Steps between C-alpha positions, in 0.01 A plus 500: 500500500486812286555497127740786555738290703736404225465797273787572259831584644467846340249582770765434759745718325249779477415475875140453398293745292562849646157612383314219678362567850264363760337649798641471852221259573630278225825450684333343808598150606297236322444123514831336502662671803705258716483251220824310435637474149805400301795287611870500597750349259835412658786505253796468735535361862625839622149645433378296803691741724258765403164348395316176567398313194153459660456865586166645413450808295208699635294766336419788739313732266373509144277675256768754425594609143882460497695485838850613525770675714459330847684634801498377854446764779615438859266685724473505881120487482512198258711410197348503153549476129433769237462423135391692188198418285625694193197539281277585787754777608494370854716359782360214700595411860511135616512426867572134595206336666287805426477534121533772239372854484539807290808694602533787243311621199664686207825332590681567170283701266407841649442696173839649526490593136205531257452179304704275740387146514317339795752237628570513862807423706721205425800433720474610864788523748603692819781756517736559788242734661244220485292680252327331213662539163303421190565431138212685348416374154221743423692805619818369351714578801659368809336662805484483873170519690500818704320359799563226761424141421232495759305783331548448120419770260550560130715800574835427340833660454682433172847339533561444118276565197726614220834400350668782310178699495296214355233315691581146628296213342334338801729411790442128597714359774776625728745405775680715748878483562627548860645843394147629434520486119210337307541269208188467283375382159298704254329282232207617292229279662292775643455670162185408308689393183820394680823558315315663206285731698466861375549647839836321552776758507823302557637284210616233750390304798734544792667361810568803730667597817357790707755621743397617850552857395264455204739453212361267232751284311416277207679176553389295199277600209540173295243286686175496307265391783675535844269400782579362844814606677701380800825546683735233639560491870855641460361769273757412223246345260191647344235254357253608237212294353437546130140435390575480128341215314793484266753515769349412840792497744620594837807726473782574751734796511796592729451821703794726506598721794345806338163319461527441129467144356737291283553148382149442365427128472223239486421370844242250355339460166136417515431465125435134483222538769300796364191384324521144609186353651503539869772764487289818447680820597827681459800609714354771726526604866741349755588480867841438655526262790751552786678186370574677183262277311242677267124450466419611151168495324512342158347237279271277713512704813800580736847356444753455781851574373840478670729813456684302226179459292416134586119425530429327824113494490188638339189614683231430236207736565288407202475866408699768322716621797635844499687568820589369853637617835606350827366565850765639729549174673528317163238242604264601228533590129213717365422483128293731278353266240269649238171582692611358836737542799649159613758382749709194564672409837879476508727308730 
């Protein structure tokens, strides 16, 4: 096990050192592929409707720098997973029963402006046209790949890069509403010195809504470290993970008819878990299940919540775990955990 496995939580907040890099060769699969790890902790009987307490967590690829932003792709020629390796500025493709391969280089840092940092893409998702949308930390923008999924290229169109003529910090995670609008978080993790970075232009970190017509609205500028984001099945509640060592929480907001958010409240407070042995990590990415329950990465691995904020189970990965996503049939949960991509079967 690497000495870097349980580095300070500050590294998680920073999304790894934006000035660090490794070669593409360094991202190849190494020794522990298909090794099982971790364990399932059942905290309420209802969890057994979704996950077996004896389910095995399997590593599918490792040797990366910091994995994030997984998205499942349904494809007639074979379904697959895409995920970001942020410091290496790449997107990796994982095909079940085949393995991982390089999908795209320069995924989030394309030297858009002189002096920009080298962090790649973070959150990945598909829009209504089945195009890949990327939260680009290095370029400090939300972008869409201007090529089909089957022929990836680092040719991007900008969807949002400035708020009131000032550059965004480093867009992190996002979720689409059925009306085509995009909710996303903009923390400072992609900046070399974070919240104090000299290239930071905005005096806040933001939760935003980008309308289908391109209008960018700041919804909340009071959250210091907004991170993962999710939308309830009825699209009436917005969930936001806060990766703040002082106030590590999951928040919930009501979504109004005009797309703005109100009634900010704590969905779950993780303070007592952060920094405790065996509970490495912070509230981060999330995936909504068709039952309305929420898989959310946090201290120890991935937590399974009810919509009311009750914890049903914890998937303990043994690594700092940044994000997760479901396969389209919801039989598999994929997790980006530090230098690996993992999965666990669901019921």
